[in-house]
N, C-alpha and C positions, 0 to 999 in steps of 0.2 A: 765173691771170688768165683763161684760156679758160673755166674752170668758172664764173667770175663772169659772164662775157659770156653764156654759155649759159643760166645761171639767169635773167639779166635778160631775155633773149629769150623764155624760157618764161613768165616773169611777164607781160611785155608781151603775149604771145599770149593768155594767159588773160584779161587785162583787156580786150583787144580783142574776144575771143569772147564775153565776158560781156555786152557791150553789147546783143547780140541775144537774150539768154536771156529766158525767160518763167518765170512762177511754176511750180514743179515741176521745172525744169531744174537740173542740177548746179551751174551757175555763177551762178544767180540771186542767191544770197546775196552773192556777190562784187559783182555789179552794184549791189545795194542798199547795200552797204558803201561803194562808191565814191561813190554819190550822197550818203550821209551825210557823207563827208569833204568833198565839194564844198560842201555846206551849211555845214559847220563852218568852212571856209576862205574863205567868201564875204567879199569885202572890205567890204561895207556892207549895210544893211538892204534897199535896193532890189534888189541883185543876189541876195540870199538869197530875197526874195519872188519874183523872176523864176524862180529855180531851183525853188522850191516849186511854182509854177504849172506849169512844164515837167514836173516829176516827177508831179504829179497827172494831167496829160494823158497821160503815158506809162502810168500805171497803167490808165487807161480803154482805151487802145490795146491793152494787154496782154490785158485781159478780152475785147475784141472779137476779137483774134487767136486766143486760146484757144478762143473760141466757134466761130470758123470752122473750127478743127481738131477740134471736138467733144471737147476734152480737159477733164478735171476737174483742179482744183488748188485749193489753199488760196490765197486772194487777199485783198487789201485795196485799197480805193479810196475816193475822196471825191467828193462832188457834191451837187447840189441835189435835194431831195425834190420830184418832179413829180406823183406820185400816191400816195395812201394807201388801202389796202384792209385788210380784216381779216387776210388771209393773204398778200397780195402788195403790195409798194410798187414804184414806179419811181423810181430815182435815176439821174439823167443817162442816160436811155434804157435802163438796165439793170434787168431785172426782179429784184427781191429778195424771196425767200420768207421770211416771218416766221412762226415757230412759237412754241409756248409755251416752248421752250427758248432762244429768242433773248433775249439781254440787251439791253435798250433803256435807254440813258442819256440823259436829257433828255426834252423834250416833242415828240412827233411832230406835225408840221403841214406843210402845203404851203409850199414856198419856203425851208425851213430847210436849212442846210448839214449834211451827214451824213458820217460816216466809217464805212465798212462793213468788217467782217472776217467772212469766211465761206468757203464752198466753192463754186466754180463747178461747176455741173452740166452734163452733156452737152447738155441742151436750151438752154443759154445763160443760165439763171437762176442766181442766187446764193442758196444756202441760208445765211442770215445766222446767225452765231454771236453777233455783237455789233454793235450800231449805236449810235454816239455822235452825238448831235444837238447842234448849237450852242445854247447857252442864251441866253435873253433877258437883257438887262442887269438887268431886275427880278428874275430868278431867282438872280443871282450873289450 
């Protein structure tokens, strides 16, 4: 019985500690798994949407926190395309570097919703590996 209680306490401690983890931290995968379970168990569409927005905001906060610490990490986040350049975009205030190796899914234009997967650089920019852009209804 004591072993079970100790195991539960360790598990609870890991879950609690994971809440503050950032991309690249040991417990970050646990944090994201817990979020996935929360989405899965959401009682209705409205609650699921609220959680999705909360988690999207959390991803942006993580990027800003990592930038402040001048850390590099593999990250993902979502947001609106605010500026398009040939080698740099701005998505929700985050500078995203686009290279010939960047996979771009969809049509790039201002105001479109984008999901970015890449590596945060020590200068605060993100070197994009993949950018998925929301499609127009006409494109579907």
